[in-house]
Jmol script that loads the backbone (N, CA, C; Angstrom):
load data "model"
ATOM      1  N   MET A   1     -80.781-162.265 149.231  1.00  0.00           N
ATOM      2  CA  MET A   1     -81.867-162.473 150.162  1.00  0.00           C
ATOM      3  C   MET A   1     -83.216-162.275 149.457  1.00  0.00           C
ATOM      4  N   LEU A   2     -83.311-161.220 148.679  1.00  0.00           N
ATOM      5  CA  LEU A   2     -84.551-160.979 147.942  1.00  0.00           C
ATOM      6  C   LEU A   2     -84.773-162.077 146.900  1.00  0.00           C
ATOM      7  N   ASN A   3     -83.709-162.511 146.280  1.00  0.00           N
ATOM      8  CA  ASN A   3     -83.798-163.595 145.301  1.00  0.00           C
ATOM      9  C   ASN A   3     -84.298-164.878 145.975  1.00  0.00           C
ATOM     10  N   TYR A   4     -83.805-165.168 147.170  1.00  0.00           N
ATOM     11  CA  TYR A   4     -84.245-166.353 147.908  1.00  0.00           C
ATOM     12  C   TYR A   4     -85.725-166.243 148.259  1.00  0.00           C
ATOM     13  N   SER A   5     -86.155-165.044 148.630  1.00  0.00           N
ATOM     14  CA  SER A   5     -87.563-164.828 148.951  1.00  0.00           C
ATOM     15  C   SER A   5     -88.445-165.103 147.737  1.00  0.00           C
ATOM     16  N   LEU A   6     -88.055-164.566 146.594  1.00  0.00           N
ATOM     17  CA  LEU A   6     -88.827-164.806 145.373  1.00  0.00           C
ATOM     18  C   LEU A   6     -88.815-166.290 144.996  1.00  0.00           C
ATOM     19  N   TYR A   7     -87.686-166.944 145.200  1.00  0.00           N
ATOM     20  CA  TYR A   7     -87.582-168.381 144.932  1.00  0.00           C
ATOM     21  C   TYR A   7     -88.540-169.164 145.840  1.00  0.00           C
ATOM     22  N   CYS A   8     -88.592-168.801 147.117  1.00  0.00           N
ATOM     23  CA  CYS A   8     -89.488-169.485 148.057  1.00  0.00           C
ATOM     24  C   CYS A   8     -90.946-169.318 147.643  1.00  0.00           C
ATOM     25  N   PHE A   9     -91.319-168.093 147.244  1.00  0.00           N
ATOM     26  CA  PHE A   9     -92.695-167.872 146.801  1.00  0.00           C
ATOM     27  C   PHE A   9     -92.994-168.668 145.532  1.00  0.00           C
ATOM     28  N   TRP A  10     -92.026-168.747 144.639  1.00  0.00           N
ATOM     29  CA  TRP A  10     -92.220-169.509 143.409  1.00  0.00           C
ATOM     30  C   TRP A  10     -92.407-170.996 143.721  1.00  0.00           C
ATOM     31  N   ILE A  11     -91.567-171.523 144.607  1.00  0.00           N
ATOM     32  CA  ILE A  11     -91.670-172.940 144.985  1.00  0.00           C
ATOM     33  C   ILE A  11     -93.006-173.212 145.681  1.00  0.00           C
ATOM     34  N   SER A  12     -93.469-172.280 146.528  1.00  0.00           N
ATOM     35  CA  SER A  12     -94.710-172.516 147.267  1.00  0.00           C
ATOM     36  C   SER A  12     -95.925-172.573 146.348  1.00  0.00           C
ATOM     37  N   GLY A  13     -95.892-171.844 145.242  1.00  0.00           N
ATOM     38  CA  GLY A  13     -97.050-171.836 144.365  1.00  0.00           C
ATOM     39  C   GLY A  13     -96.808-172.442 143.001  1.00  0.00           C
ATOM     40  N   GLY A  14     -95.577-172.747 142.693  1.00  0.00           N
ATOM     41  CA  GLY A  14     -95.236-173.227 141.357  1.00  0.00           C
ATOM     42  C   GLY A  14     -95.290-174.728 141.231  1.00  0.00           C
ATOM     43  N   PRO A  15     -94.141-175.367 141.151  1.00  0.00           N
ATOM     44  CA  PRO A  15     -94.129-176.813 140.942  1.00  0.00           C
ATOM     45  C   PRO A  15     -94.699-177.554 142.157  1.00  0.00           C
ATOM     46  N   PRO A  16     -95.335-178.694 141.923  1.00  0.00           N
ATOM     47  CA  PRO A  16     -95.888-179.465 143.041  1.00  0.00           C
ATOM     48  C   PRO A  16     -94.792-179.900 144.018  1.00  0.00           C
ATOM     49  N   ASN A  17     -95.073-179.716 145.303  1.00  0.00           N
ATOM     50  CA  ASN A  17     -94.142-180.167 146.339  1.00  0.00           C
ATOM     51  C   ASN A  17     -94.926-180.514 147.589  1.00  0.00           C
ATOM     52  N   ASP A  18     -94.250-181.099 148.552  1.00  0.00           N
ATOM     53  CA  ASP A  18     -94.912-181.547 149.779  1.00  0.00           C
ATOM     54  C   ASP A  18     -95.021-180.464 150.842  1.00  0.00           C
ATOM     55  N   TYR A  19     -94.333-179.337 150.670  1.00  0.00           N
ATOM     56  CA  TYR A  19     -94.252-178.331 151.727  1.00  0.00           C
ATOM     57  C   TYR A  19     -94.595-176.922 151.237  1.00  0.00           C
ATOM     58  N   PRO A  20     -95.721-176.689 150.568  1.00  0.00           N
ATOM     59  CA  PRO A  20     -95.980-175.343 150.050  1.00  0.00           C
ATOM     60  C   PRO A  20     -96.148-174.294 151.146  1.00  0.00           C
ATOM     61  N   GLU A  21     -96.772-174.655 152.266  1.00  0.00           N
ATOM     62  CA  GLU A  21     -96.962-173.687 153.345  1.00  0.00           C
ATOM     63  C   GLU A  21     -95.635-173.306 153.998  1.00  0.00           C
ATOM     64  N   ALA A  22     -94.752-174.272 154.151  1.00  0.00           N
ATOM     65  CA  ALA A  22     -93.436-173.992 154.745  1.00  0.00           C
ATOM     66  C   ALA A  22     -92.611-173.090 153.829  1.00  0.00           C
ATOM     67  N   TRP A  23     -92.663-173.322 152.520  1.00  0.00           N
ATOM     68  CA  TRP A  23     -91.938-172.461 151.582  1.00  0.00           C
ATOM     69  C   TRP A  23     -92.511-171.045 151.596  1.00  0.00           C
ATOM     70  N   TYR A  24     -93.832-170.937 151.716  1.00  0.00           N
ATOM     71  CA  TYR A  24     -94.470-169.617 151.764  1.00  0.00           C
ATOM     72  C   TYR A  24     -94.006-168.844 152.999  1.00  0.00           C
ATOM     73  N   GLN A  25     -93.966-169.522 154.148  1.00  0.00           N
ATOM     74  CA  GLN A  25     -93.505-168.872 155.380  1.00  0.00           C
ATOM     75  C   GLN A  25     -92.052-168.428 155.244  1.00  0.00           C
ATOM     76  N   GLN A  26     -91.207-169.262 154.661  1.00  0.00           N
ATOM     77  CA  GLN A  26     -89.803-168.880 154.442  1.00  0.00           C
ATOM     78  C   GLN A  26     -89.700-167.682 153.508  1.00  0.00           C
ATOM     79  N   GLY A  27     -90.577-167.614 152.523  1.00  0.00           N
ATOM     80  CA  GLY A  27     -90.596-166.469 151.620  1.00  0.00           C
ATOM     81  C   GLY A  27     -90.940-165.184 152.340  1.00  0.00           C
ATOM     82  N   ILE A  28     -91.898-165.255 153.258  1.00  0.00           N
ATOM     83  CA  ILE A  28     -92.272-164.073 154.041  1.00  0.00           C
ATOM     84  C   ILE A  28     -91.105-163.631 154.914  1.00  0.00           C
ATOM     85  N   ILE A  29     -90.484-164.572 155.610  1.00  0.00           N
ATOM     86  CA  ILE A  29     -89.373-164.235 156.508  1.00  0.00           C
ATOM     87  C   ILE A  29     -88.217-163.617 155.735  1.00  0.00           C
ATOM     88  N   SER A  30     -87.776-164.268 154.671  1.00  0.00           N
ATOM     89  CA  SER A  30     -86.630-163.736 153.929  1.00  0.00           C
ATOM     90  C   SER A  30     -86.993-162.451 153.191  1.00  0.00           C
ATOM     91  N   GLY A  31     -88.253-162.284 152.819  1.00  0.00           N
ATOM     92  CA  GLY A  31     -88.691-161.036 152.191  1.00  0.00           C
ATOM     93  C   GLY A  31     -88.566-159.855 153.134  1.00  0.00           C
ATOM     94  N   TRP A  32     -88.995-160.046 154.374  1.00  0.00           N
ATOM     95  CA  TRP A  32     -88.873-158.957 155.349  1.00  0.00           C
ATOM     96  C   TRP A  32     -87.419-158.701 155.718  1.00  0.00           C
ATOM     97  N   TYR A  33     -86.605-159.732 155.765  1.00  0.00           N
ATOM     98  CA  TYR A  33     -85.172-159.517 156.011  1.00  0.00           C
ATOM     99  C   TYR A  33     -84.550-158.695 154.889  1.00  0.00           C
ATOM    100  N   SER A  34     -84.918-158.985 153.650  1.00  0.00           N
ATOM    101  CA  SER A  34     -84.337-158.228 152.538  1.00  0.00           C
ATOM    102  C   SER A  34     -84.828-156.785 152.542  1.00  0.00           C
ATOM    103  N   ILE A  35     -86.094-156.555 152.890  1.00  0.00           N
ATOM    104  CA  ILE A  35     -86.595-155.180 153.008  1.00  0.00           C
ATOM    105  C   ILE A  35     -85.836-154.440 154.095  1.00  0.00           C
ATOM    106  N   THR A  36     -85.588-155.106 155.212  1.00  0.00           N
ATOM    107  CA  THR A  36     -84.837-154.485 156.304  1.00  0.00           C
ATOM    108  C   THR A  36     -83.424-154.123 155.865  1.00  0.00           C
ATOM    109  N   LEU A  37     -82.774-155.010 155.138  1.00  0.00           N
ATOM    110  CA  LEU A  37     -81.423-154.715 154.657  1.00  0.00           C
ATOM    111  C   LEU A  37     -81.418-153.548 153.675  1.00  0.00           C
ATOM    112  N   LEU A  38     -82.416-153.482 152.802  1.00  0.00           N
ATOM    113  CA  LEU A  38     -82.496-152.369 151.855  1.00  0.00           C
ATOM    114  C   LEU A  38     -82.723-151.037 152.571  1.00  0.00           C
ATOM    115  N   VAL A  39     -83.631-151.026 153.539  1.00  0.00           N
ATOM    116  CA  VAL A  39     -83.891-149.799 154.300  1.00  0.00           C
ATOM    117  C   VAL A  39     -82.654-149.403 155.095  1.00  0.00           C
ATOM    118  N   SER A  40     -81.963-150.369 155.672  1.00  0.00           N
ATOM    119  CA  SER A  40     -80.728-150.074 156.416  1.00  0.00           C
ATOM    120  C   SER A  40     -79.669-149.479 155.504  1.00  0.00           C
ATOM    121  N   ALA A  41     -79.559-149.992 154.289  1.00  0.00           N
ATOM    122  CA  ALA A  41     -78.582-149.454 153.340  1.00  0.00           C
ATOM    123  C   ALA A  41     -78.931-148.022 152.945  1.00  0.00           C
ATOM    124  N   ILE A  42     -80.214-147.748 152.785  1.00  0.00           N
ATOM    125  CA  ILE A  42     -80.630-146.381 152.454  1.00  0.00           C
ATOM    126  C   ILE A  42     -80.367-145.448 153.628  1.00  0.00           C
ATOM    127  N   PHE A  43     -80.724-145.886 154.842  1.00  0.00           N
ATOM    128  CA  PHE A  43     -80.524-145.039 156.019  1.00  0.00           C
ATOM    129  C   PHE A  43     -79.050-144.855 156.353  1.00  0.00           C
ATOM    130  N   ALA A  44     -78.191-145.757 155.936  1.00  0.00           N
ATOM    131  CA  ALA A  44     -76.757-145.637 156.222  1.00  0.00           C
ATOM    132  C   ALA A  44     -76.146-144.437 155.513  1.00  0.00           C
ATOM    133  N   GLN A  45     -76.832-143.917 154.521  1.00  0.00           N
ATOM    134  CA  GLN A  45     -76.316-142.771 153.788  1.00  0.00           C
ATOM    135  C   GLN A  45     -76.633-141.447 154.478  1.00  0.00           C
ATOM    136  N   PHE A  46     -77.440-141.495 155.507  1.00  0.00           N
ATOM    137  CA  PHE A  46     -77.793-140.293 156.257  1.00  0.00           C
ATOM    138  C   PHE A  46     -77.159-140.347 157.636  1.00  0.00           C
ATOM    139  N   THR A  47     -76.981-139.194 158.233  1.00  0.00           N
ATOM    140  CA  THR A  47     -76.438-139.165 159.589  1.00  0.00           C
ATOM    141  C   THR A  47     -77.553-139.477 160.580  1.00  0.00           C
ATOM    142  N   LEU A  48     -77.163-139.916 161.751  1.00  0.00           N
ATOM    143  CA  LEU A  48     -78.137-140.242 162.791  1.00  0.00           C
ATOM    144  C   LEU A  48     -78.939-139.005 163.178  1.00  0.00           C
ATOM    145  N   LYS A  49     -78.312-137.862 163.130  1.00  0.00           N
ATOM    146  CA  LYS A  49     -78.982-136.606 163.474  1.00  0.00           C
ATOM    147  C   LYS A  49     -80.129-136.325 162.495  1.00  0.00           C
ATOM    148  N   GLN A  50     -79.892-136.586 161.218  1.00  0.00           N
ATOM    149  CA  GLN A  50     -80.936-136.373 160.215  1.00  0.00           C
ATOM    150  C   GLN A  50     -82.090-137.361 160.397  1.00  0.00           C
ATOM    151  N   ILE A  51     -81.764-138.583 160.736  1.00  0.00           N
ATOM    152  CA  ILE A  51     -82.801-139.603 160.911  1.00  0.00           C
ATOM    153  C   ILE A  51     -83.642-139.308 162.148  1.00  0.00           C
ATOM    154  N   LYS A  52     -83.012-138.831 163.223  1.00  0.00           N
ATOM    155  CA  LYS A  52     -83.748-138.520 164.448  1.00  0.00           C
ATOM    156  C   LYS A  52     -84.741-137.388 164.239  1.00  0.00           C
ATOM    157  N   LYS A  53     -84.441-136.452 163.350  1.00  0.00           N
ATOM    158  CA  LYS A  53     -85.326-135.312 163.100  1.00  0.00           C
ATOM    159  C   LYS A  53     -86.511-135.685 162.215  1.00  0.00           C
ATOM    160  N   SER A  54     -86.360-136.678 161.396  1.00  0.00           N
ATOM    161  CA  SER A  54     -87.374-137.013 160.396  1.00  0.00           C
ATOM    162  C   SER A  54     -88.454-137.931 160.962  1.00  0.00           C
ATOM    163  N   ILE A  55     -89.690-137.460 160.911  1.00  0.00           N
ATOM    164  CA  ILE A  55     -90.818-138.285 161.352  1.00  0.00           C
ATOM    165  C   ILE A  55     -91.036-139.426 160.357  1.00  0.00           C
ATOM    166  N   PHE A  56     -90.827-139.153 159.077  1.00  0.00           N
ATOM    167  CA  PHE A  56     -90.979-140.189 158.054  1.00  0.00           C
ATOM    168  C   PHE A  56     -90.011-141.345 158.309  1.00  0.00           C
ATOM    169  N   ALA A  57     -88.773-141.021 158.648  1.00  0.00           N
ATOM    170  CA  ALA A  57     -87.776-142.065 158.913  1.00  0.00           C
ATOM    171  C   ALA A  57     -88.177-142.901 160.121  1.00  0.00           C
ATOM    172  N   LYS A  58     -88.702-142.251 161.143  1.00  0.00           N
ATOM    173  CA  LYS A  58     -89.148-142.988 162.331  1.00  0.00           C
ATOM    174  C   LYS A  58     -90.309-143.917 161.989  1.00  0.00           C
ATOM    175  N   MET A  59     -91.225-143.437 161.144  1.00  0.00           N
ATOM    176  CA  MET A  59     -92.355-144.278 160.741  1.00  0.00           C
ATOM    177  C   MET A  59     -91.878-145.479 159.924  1.00  0.00           C
ATOM    178  N   VAL A  60     -90.915-145.262 159.055  1.00  0.00           N
ATOM    179  CA  VAL A  60     -90.373-146.360 158.252  1.00  0.00           C
ATOM    180  C   VAL A  60     -89.699-147.390 159.152  1.00  0.00           C
ATOM    181  N   ILE A  61     -88.950-146.925 160.131  1.00  0.00           N
ATOM    182  CA  ILE A  61     -88.273-147.839 161.059  1.00  0.00           C
ATOM    183  C   ILE A  61     -89.292-148.676 161.828  1.00  0.00           C
ATOM    184  N   VAL A  62     -90.350-148.039 162.315  1.00  0.00           N
ATOM    185  CA  VAL A  62     -91.386-148.763 163.055  1.00  0.00           C
ATOM    186  C   VAL A  62     -92.077-149.785 162.150  1.00  0.00           C
ATOM    187  N   LEU A  63     -92.391-149.389 160.916  1.00  0.00           N
ATOM    188  CA  LEU A  63     -93.038-150.321 159.989  1.00  0.00           C
ATOM    189  C   LEU A  63     -92.140-151.513 159.659  1.00  0.00           C
ATOM    190  N   VAL A  64     -90.861-151.260 159.489  1.00  0.00           N
ATOM    191  CA  VAL A  64     -89.932-152.359 159.195  1.00  0.00           C
ATOM    192  C   VAL A  64     -89.818-153.298 160.395  1.00  0.00           C
ATOM    193  N   LEU A  65     -89.757-152.741 161.593  1.00  0.00           N
ATOM    194  CA  LEU A  65     -89.682-153.590 162.786  1.00  0.00           C
ATOM    195  C   LEU A  65     -90.956-154.414 162.966  1.00  0.00           C
ATOM    196  N   LEU A  66     -92.110-153.799 162.699  1.00  0.00           N
ATOM    197  CA  LEU A  66     -93.360-154.564 162.759  1.00  0.00           C
ATOM    198  C   LEU A  66     -93.392-155.643 161.682  1.00  0.00           C
ATOM    199  N   GLY A  67     -92.857-155.319 160.521  1.00  0.00           N
ATOM    200  CA  GLY A  67     -92.782-156.303 159.444  1.00  0.00           C
ATOM    201  C   GLY A  67     -91.900-157.481 159.797  1.00  0.00           C
ATOM    202  N   LEU A  68     -90.816-157.217 160.520  1.00  0.00           N
ATOM    203  CA  LEU A  68     -89.945-158.314 160.952  1.00  0.00           C
ATOM    204  C   LEU A  68     -90.651-159.230 161.943  1.00  0.00           C
ATOM    205  N   CYS A  69     -91.570-158.678 162.721  1.00  0.00           N
ATOM    206  CA  CYS A  69     -92.319-159.478 163.695  1.00  0.00           C
ATOM    207  C   CYS A  69     -93.465-160.252 163.043  1.00  0.00           C
ATOM    208  N   TYR A  70     -93.939-159.773 161.893  1.00  0.00           N
ATOM    209  CA  TYR A  70     -95.126-160.360 161.257  1.00  0.00           C
ATOM    210  C   TYR A  70     -95.045-161.871 161.032  1.00  0.00           C
ATOM    211  N   PRO A  71     -93.972-162.417 160.446  1.00  0.00           N
ATOM    212  CA  PRO A  71     -93.969-163.868 160.195  1.00  0.00           C
ATOM    213  C   PRO A  71     -94.094-164.702 161.467  1.00  0.00           C
ATOM    214  N   TYR A  72     -93.495-164.224 162.539  1.00  0.00           N
ATOM    215  CA  TYR A  72     -93.525-164.982 163.785  1.00  0.00           C
ATOM    216  C   TYR A  72     -94.880-164.861 164.474  1.00  0.00           C
ATOM    217  N   VAL A  73     -95.516-163.696 164.376  1.00  0.00           N
ATOM    218  CA  VAL A  73     -96.867-163.527 164.909  1.00  0.00           C
ATOM    219  C   VAL A  73     -97.844-164.377 164.095  1.00  0.00           C
ATOM    220  N   ARG A  74     -97.670-164.389 162.780  1.00  0.00           N
ATOM    221  CA  ARG A  74     -98.506-165.212 161.902  1.00  0.00           C
ATOM    222  C   ARG A  74     -98.372-166.687 162.262  1.00  0.00           C
ATOM    223  N   GLN A  75     -97.147-167.136 162.469  1.00  0.00           N
ATOM    224  CA  GLN A  75     -96.913-168.532 162.833  1.00  0.00           C
ATOM    225  C   GLN A  75     -97.564-168.852 164.174  1.00  0.00           C
ATOM    226  N   TYR A  76     -97.415-167.970 165.151  1.00  0.00           N
ATOM    227  CA  TYR A  76     -98.009-168.188 166.468  1.00  0.00           C
ATOM    228  C   TYR A  76     -99.528-168.295 166.367  1.00  0.00           C
ATOM    229  N   LEU A  77    -100.147-167.381 165.605  1.00  0.00           N
ATOM    230  CA  LEU A  77    -101.604-167.397 165.487  1.00  0.00           C
ATOM    231  C   LEU A  77    -102.101-168.633 164.743  1.00  0.00           C
ATOM    232  N   LEU A  78    -101.383-169.059 163.718  1.00  0.00           N
ATOM    233  CA  LEU A  78    -101.775-170.279 163.005  1.00  0.00           C
ATOM    234  C   LEU A  78    -101.698-171.504 163.915  1.00  0.00           C
ATOM    235  N   ILE A  79    -100.625-171.602 164.684  1.00  0.00           N
ATOM    236  CA  ILE A  79    -100.467-172.735 165.602  1.00  0.00           C
ATOM    237  C   ILE A  79    -101.530-172.688 166.689  1.00  0.00           C
ATOM    238  N   ASP A  80    -101.770-171.505 167.253  1.00  0.00           N
ATOM    239  CA  ASP A  80    -102.756-171.354 168.312  1.00  0.00           C
ATOM    240  C   ASP A  80    -104.152-171.709 167.812  1.00  0.00           C
ATOM    241  N   ASN A  81    -104.505-171.234 166.635  1.00  0.00           N
ATOM    242  CA  ASN A  81    -105.809-171.539 166.057  1.00  0.00           C
ATOM    243  C   ASN A  81    -105.956-173.038 165.807  1.00  0.00           C
ATOM    244  N   CYS A  82    -104.898-173.663 165.333  1.00  0.00           N
ATOM    245  CA  CYS A  82    -104.921-175.108 165.072  1.00  0.00           C
ATOM    246  C   CYS A  82    -105.139-175.894 166.366  1.00  0.00           C
ATOM    247  N   LEU A  83    -104.369-175.557 167.378  1.00  0.00           N
ATOM    248  CA  LEU A  83    -104.469-176.292 168.641  1.00  0.00           C
ATOM    249  C   LEU A  83    -105.792-176.021 169.343  1.00  0.00           C
ATOM    250  N   ASP A  84    -106.312-174.789 169.236  1.00  0.00           N
ATOM    251  CA  ASP A  84    -107.602-174.473 169.843  1.00  0.00           C
ATOM    252  C   ASP A  84    -108.750-175.221 169.178  1.00  0.00           C
ATOM    253  N   SER A  85    -108.608-175.533 167.901  1.00  0.00           N
ATOM    254  CA  SER A  85    -109.670-176.254 167.195  1.00  0.00           C
ATOM    255  C   SER A  85    -109.533-177.774 167.353  1.00  0.00           C
ATOM    256  N   GLY A  86    -108.551-178.213 168.127  1.00  0.00           N
ATOM    257  CA  GLY A  86    -108.391-179.639 168.397  1.00  0.00           C
ATOM    258  C   GLY A  86    -107.482-180.366 167.431  1.00  0.00           C
ATOM    259  N   GLY A  87    -106.773-179.637 166.611  1.00  0.00           N
ATOM    260  CA  GLY A  87    -105.873-180.260 165.646  1.00  0.00           C
ATOM    261  C   GLY A  87    -104.479-180.438 166.210  1.00  0.00           C
ATOM    262  N   SER A  88    -103.614-180.978 165.390  1.00  0.00           N
ATOM    263  CA  SER A  88    -102.210-181.109 165.777  1.00  0.00           C
ATOM    264  C   SER A  88    -101.367-180.375 164.741  1.00  0.00           C
ATOM    265  N   TRP A  89    -100.416-179.607 165.196  1.00  0.00           N
ATOM    266  CA  TRP A  89     -99.588-178.784 164.322  1.00  0.00           C
ATOM    267  C   TRP A  89     -98.393-179.578 163.819  1.00  0.00           C
ATOM    268  N   SER A  90     -98.173-179.549 162.529  1.00  0.00           N
ATOM    269  CA  SER A  90     -97.020-180.206 161.925  1.00  0.00           C
ATOM    270  C   SER A  90     -95.990-179.145 161.556  1.00  0.00           C
ATOM    271  N   SER A  91     -94.881-179.114 162.288  1.00  0.00           N
ATOM    272  CA  SER A  91     -93.822-178.146 161.994  1.00  0.00           C
ATOM    273  C   SER A  91     -93.164-178.446 160.657  1.00  0.00           C
ATOM    274  N   LYS A  92     -93.088-179.713 160.305  1.00  0.00           N
ATOM    275  CA  LYS A  92     -92.451-180.106 159.048  1.00  0.00           C
ATOM    276  C   LYS A  92     -93.225-179.570 157.846  1.00  0.00           C
ATOM    277  N   TYR A  93     -94.550-179.705 157.877  1.00  0.00           N
ATOM    278  CA  TYR A  93     -95.387-179.268 156.759  1.00  0.00           C
ATOM    279  C   TYR A  93     -95.944-177.862 156.953  1.00  0.00           C
ATOM    280  N   PHE A  94     -95.756-177.293 158.136  1.00  0.00           N
ATOM    281  CA  PHE A  94     -96.238-175.958 158.489  1.00  0.00           C
ATOM    282  C   PHE A  94     -97.743-175.834 158.238  1.00  0.00           C
ATOM    283  N   LYS A  95     -98.479-176.821 158.739  1.00  0.00           N
ATOM    284  CA  LYS A  95     -99.929-176.754 158.623  1.00  0.00           C
ATOM    285  C   LYS A  95    -100.573-177.608 159.703  1.00  0.00           C
ATOM    286  N   CYS A  96    -101.854-177.373 159.862  1.00  0.00           N
ATOM    287  CA  CYS A  96    -102.636-178.073 160.866  1.00  0.00           C
ATOM    288  C   CYS A  96    -103.099-179.412 160.307  1.00  0.00           C
ATOM    289  N   GLY A  97    -103.067-180.411 161.152  1.00  0.00           N
ATOM    290  CA  GLY A  97    -103.518-181.728 160.737  1.00  0.00           C
ATOM    291  C   GLY A  97    -104.458-182.329 161.754  1.00  0.00           C
ATOM    292  N   SER A  98    -105.282-183.228 161.331  1.00  0.00           N
ATOM    293  CA  SER A  98    -106.191-183.996 162.194  1.00  0.00           C
ATOM    294  C   SER A  98    -107.161-183.122 162.970  1.00  0.00           C
ATOM    295  N   VAL A  99    -107.807-182.173 162.296  1.00  0.00           N
ATOM    296  CA  VAL A  99    -108.831-181.364 162.962  1.00  0.00           C
ATOM    297  C   VAL A  99    -110.091-182.201 163.052  1.00  0.00           C
ATOM    298  N   LYS A 100    -110.609-182.312 164.278  1.00  0.00           N
ATOM    299  CA  LYS A 100    -111.802-183.148 164.504  1.00  0.00           C
ATOM    300  C   LYS A 100    -113.043-182.309 164.510  1.00  0.00           C
TER     301      LYS A 100
END
end "model"
wireframe off; spacefill off
backbone 0.3
color backbone group
């Protein structure tokens, strides 16, 4: 998953392609999924009782959950901003087009 995220970021900024914004968004999504899996693997080594007592663990869980929401909030705000400015959103290219 982390390898796929790095690959997506490389494709979005590396070789020329038609969909750099879409690859970047996929990199963000898969990056947060891999972070979530890593944190879950670390937390699996502790008991639930230990995690419930730790304020640090609770903060990490909240940050990871917010991170999982970030790509979708980013996508919503980009689409909303595009449509509010009179443009049309292209899901295929993941960018705004025809802003007047």
